[in-house]
GULO-103198 format. One record per residue (C-alpha): residue number from 1; x, y, z. Coordinates in Angstrom, 1 decimal, padded with zeros to 4 digits, always signed. Layout:
<nodes>
+-----+--------+--------+--------+
|   n |      x |      y |      z |
+-----+--------+--------+--------+
| NUM |      X |      Y |      Z |
...
+-----+--------+--------+--------+
</nodes>
This chain:
<nodes>
+-----+--------+--------+--------+
|   n |      x |      y |      z |
+-----+--------+--------+--------+
|   1 | +014.5 | -058.3 | -028.6 |
|   2 | +015.6 | -060.7 | -026.2 |
|   3 | +016.2 | -060.6 | -022.7 |
|   4 | +018.1 | -062.8 | -020.0 |
|   5 | +018.5 | -062.9 | -016.4 |
|   6 | +021.3 | -064.1 | -015.4 |
|   7 | +021.8 | -065.0 | -011.2 |
|   8 | +024.7 | -066.6 | -009.1 |
|   9 | +027.6 | -064.3 | -009.9 |
|  10 | +030.2 | -063.3 | -008.1 |
|  11 | +030.5 | -059.7 | -006.5 |
|  12 | +033.6 | -057.4 | -008.1 |
|  13 | +034.2 | -059.8 | -010.8 |
|  14 | +034.3 | -059.2 | -014.5 |
|  15 | +032.5 | -061.8 | -016.9 |
|  16 | +033.0 | -062.6 | -020.5 |
|  17 | +030.3 | -063.3 | -022.7 |
|  18 | +029.1 | -064.5 | -026.1 |
|  19 | +025.4 | -063.8 | -027.9 |
|  20 | +024.5 | -065.4 | -031.2 |
|  21 | +025.5 | -068.8 | -033.2 |
|  22 | +028.3 | -069.0 | -036.1 |
|  23 | +029.0 | -066.2 | -037.9 |
|  24 | +026.6 | -064.0 | -035.9 |
|  25 | +028.3 | -064.2 | -032.6 |
|  26 | +029.2 | -061.1 | -030.5 |
|  27 | +031.2 | -060.8 | -027.7 |
|  28 | +030.9 | -058.4 | -024.8 |
|  29 | +032.2 | -057.8 | -020.8 |
|  30 | +030.6 | -056.7 | -017.6 |
|  31 | +031.6 | -056.1 | -014.4 |
|  32 | +029.5 | -056.7 | -011.1 |
|  33 | +029.3 | -054.8 | -008.5 |
|  34 | +031.8 | -054.8 | -005.5 |
|  35 | +030.7 | -057.0 | -002.3 |
|  36 | +027.3 | -055.7 | -000.1 |
|  37 | +028.9 | -053.1 | +002.6 |
|  38 | +032.1 | -052.6 | +000.6 |
|  39 | +034.1 | -049.2 | +001.5 |
|  40 | +036.1 | -049.9 | -002.2 |
|  41 | +036.0 | -046.5 | -004.6 |
|  42 | +034.6 | -047.2 | -008.0 |
|  43 | +034.4 | -045.2 | -011.4 |
|  44 | +030.9 | -044.6 | -013.4 |
|  45 | +030.2 | -042.3 | -016.5 |
|  46 | +027.7 | -039.8 | -016.4 |
|  47 | +025.8 | -039.2 | -019.8 |
|  48 | +022.8 | -036.9 | -020.2 |
|  49 | +020.5 | -036.6 | -023.2 |
|  50 | +022.4 | -038.2 | -025.6 |
|  51 | +019.1 | -037.7 | -027.2 |
|  52 | +020.6 | -039.4 | -031.0 |
|  53 | +018.1 | -038.4 | -033.6 |
|  54 | +019.9 | -038.3 | -036.8 |
|  55 | +023.0 | -039.9 | -038.6 |
|  56 | +025.0 | -036.7 | -038.2 |
|  57 | +024.4 | -036.7 | -034.0 |
|  58 | +025.2 | -040.5 | -034.1 |
|  59 | +028.6 | -040.3 | -035.8 |
|  60 | +029.2 | -037.9 | -032.7 |
|  61 | +028.0 | -040.1 | -030.2 |
|  62 | +029.3 | -042.9 | -031.3 |
|  63 | +032.5 | -041.9 | -030.6 |
|  64 | +031.8 | -040.6 | -027.3 |
|  65 | +031.0 | -043.9 | -026.6 |
|  66 | +033.5 | -045.3 | -028.3 |
|  67 | +036.2 | -043.0 | -025.6 |
|  68 | +033.3 | -044.0 | -022.7 |
|  69 | +034.4 | -047.5 | -023.7 |
|  70 | +038.0 | -046.8 | -023.4 |
|  71 | +038.1 | -045.3 | -019.9 |
|  72 | +040.0 | -047.6 | -017.5 |
|  73 | +038.2 | -049.3 | -014.4 |
|  74 | +034.9 | -047.7 | -015.6 |
|  75 | +032.2 | -050.2 | -013.5 |
|  76 | +029.7 | -049.2 | -014.7 |
|  77 | +027.3 | -046.3 | -017.4 |
|  78 | +024.8 | -044.2 | -015.8 |
|  79 | +022.3 | -042.6 | -018.5 |
|  80 | +020.5 | -040.2 | -017.3 |
|  81 | +017.5 | -040.2 | -019.3 |
|  82 | +016.6 | -038.9 | -023.5 |
|  83 | +018.7 | -041.8 | -024.7 |
|  84 | +016.7 | -041.1 | -028.1 |
|  85 | +015.1 | -038.5 | -029.0 |
|  86 | +011.8 | -040.3 | -029.9 |
|  87 | +011.8 | -043.4 | -028.0 |
|  88 | +009.2 | -045.2 | -030.8 |
|  89 | +011.6 | -044.4 | -033.6 |
|  90 | +013.2 | -047.6 | -034.4 |
|  91 | +016.1 | -045.8 | -036.7 |
|  92 | +017.0 | -043.8 | -033.8 |
|  93 | +017.8 | -046.9 | -031.8 |
|  94 | +019.9 | -048.5 | -034.9 |
|  95 | +021.7 | -044.9 | -034.6 |
|  96 | +022.5 | -044.8 | -031.1 |
|  97 | +024.4 | -048.7 | -031.7 |
|  98 | +025.9 | -048.4 | -035.2 |
|  99 | +026.4 | -045.3 | -037.3 |
| 100 | +028.5 | -044.5 | -040.0 |
| 101 | +031.0 | -042.3 | -038.2 |
| 102 | +034.4 | -042.8 | -037.4 |
| 103 | +033.7 | -045.0 | -035.0 |
| 104 | +030.6 | -047.1 | -036.0 |
| 105 | +030.2 | -049.1 | -033.6 |
| 106 | +030.7 | -047.1 | -030.6 |
| 107 | +027.3 | -047.7 | -028.9 |
| 108 | +027.0 | -051.3 | -029.8 |
| 109 | +030.6 | -051.6 | -027.8 |
| 110 | +029.7 | -049.1 | -025.0 |
| 111 | +026.5 | -051.2 | -024.3 |
| 112 | +027.9 | -054.8 | -025.0 |
| 113 | +031.6 | -054.1 | -022.5 |
| 114 | +029.6 | -052.2 | -019.8 |
| 115 | +026.9 | -052.4 | -016.5 |
| 116 | +024.2 | -049.9 | -017.7 |
| 117 | +021.9 | -047.9 | -015.2 |
| 118 | +019.3 | -045.8 | -016.7 |
| 119 | +016.2 | -043.7 | -016.0 |
| 120 | +013.5 | -042.1 | -018.1 |
| 121 | +013.8 | -038.9 | -019.6 |
| 122 | +010.8 | -036.8 | -021.6 |
| 123 | +012.4 | -038.2 | -024.7 |
| 124 | +012.0 | -042.0 | -023.7 |
| 125 | +009.2 | -043.9 | -022.9 |
| 126 | +008.8 | -046.6 | -019.9 |
| 127 | +010.0 | -049.6 | -021.6 |
| 128 | +012.9 | -047.9 | -023.7 |
| 129 | +011.5 | -049.6 | -026.5 |
| 130 | +012.3 | -052.5 | -025.5 |
| 131 | +015.7 | -051.5 | -026.3 |
| 132 | +017.5 | -051.2 | -022.9 |
| 133 | +016.4 | -053.8 | -019.9 |
| 134 | +015.3 | -051.6 | -016.5 |
| 135 | +014.2 | -053.0 | -013.3 |
| 136 | +010.7 | -052.1 | -012.5 |
| 137 | +010.5 | -052.6 | -008.7 |
| 138 | +007.7 | -049.3 | -008.2 |
| 139 | +006.6 | -049.3 | -011.4 |
| 140 | +008.5 | -049.2 | -014.9 |
| 141 | +012.3 | -047.8 | -014.5 |
| 142 | +011.8 | -047.6 | -010.4 |
| 143 | +014.9 | -049.3 | -009.0 |
| 144 | +017.5 | -049.0 | -006.5 |
| 145 | +020.7 | -050.8 | -006.5 |
| 146 | +023.4 | -050.7 | -003.8 |
| 147 | +027.5 | -049.9 | -005.2 |
| 148 | +030.0 | -050.3 | -003.0 |
| 149 | +029.4 | -047.4 | -000.7 |
| 150 | +026.7 | -045.6 | -002.3 |
| 151 | +023.0 | -046.4 | -002.7 |
| 152 | +021.6 | -045.0 | -005.9 |
| 153 | +017.8 | -044.6 | -006.4 |
| 154 | +016.0 | -044.6 | -009.9 |
| 155 | +012.9 | -043.0 | -009.9 |
| 156 | +010.7 | -042.2 | -013.0 |
| 157 | +009.7 | -039.1 | -013.0 |
| 158 | +008.5 | -038.7 | -015.9 |
| 159 | +005.4 | -041.3 | -015.0 |
| 160 | +004.9 | -039.3 | -011.8 |
| 161 | +004.7 | -035.9 | -013.3 |
| 162 | +000.9 | -036.3 | -014.0 |
| 163 | +000.4 | -039.4 | -012.2 |
| 164 | -000.7 | -039.0 | -008.3 |
| 165 | -000.5 | -042.6 | -007.9 |
| 166 | +002.5 | -043.3 | -009.2 |
| 167 | +003.8 | -040.1 | -007.4 |
| 168 | +002.5 | -041.7 | -004.1 |
| 169 | +004.1 | -045.0 | -005.0 |
| 170 | +007.9 | -044.0 | -005.9 |
| 171 | +007.6 | -041.6 | -002.7 |
| 172 | +006.7 | -044.6 | -000.5 |
| 173 | +009.6 | -046.9 | -002.1 |
| 174 | +012.4 | -044.1 | -002.3 |
| 175 | +011.2 | -043.4 | +001.5 |
| 176 | +011.8 | -047.4 | +002.4 |
| 177 | +015.1 | -047.4 | +000.5 |
| 178 | +016.5 | -044.8 | +002.2 |
+-----+--------+--------+--------+
</nodes>
């Protein structure tokens, strides 16, 4: 699994990229957030409990993710936890990105062409099994970002559920961010 950090991007700009080599290349695009302090409106898709677990529901999710990828003017996609049914099941991650349905690459295309914000659900682990990289500003998958006139604060309530230190750390983080 690979992760690339990109810096120096301009606000409100769509960037195209290519990964791979030769016949094994894939192209995608993403849009950066508007300039700090911008009052411009924005649009995002909110998906909760995609929870892909088998080939049948992967086909339905592929169609859903294809539709998300077709939305005009979409700025980013918010995944509100439970991305797979069991984060340690590699086959479920493969189903998320590719399936045998009418839109076999719906997941791959949606992830390749949209900025993603994610939080951990109770079926996920705090690394998303390294398939989705999320910031770790106050513990894994705890971060915030400004998007136009809004501030998003992503907390890891799964980590905080049974860990008083994680709860205290996230509370302090949230108070500071607000």
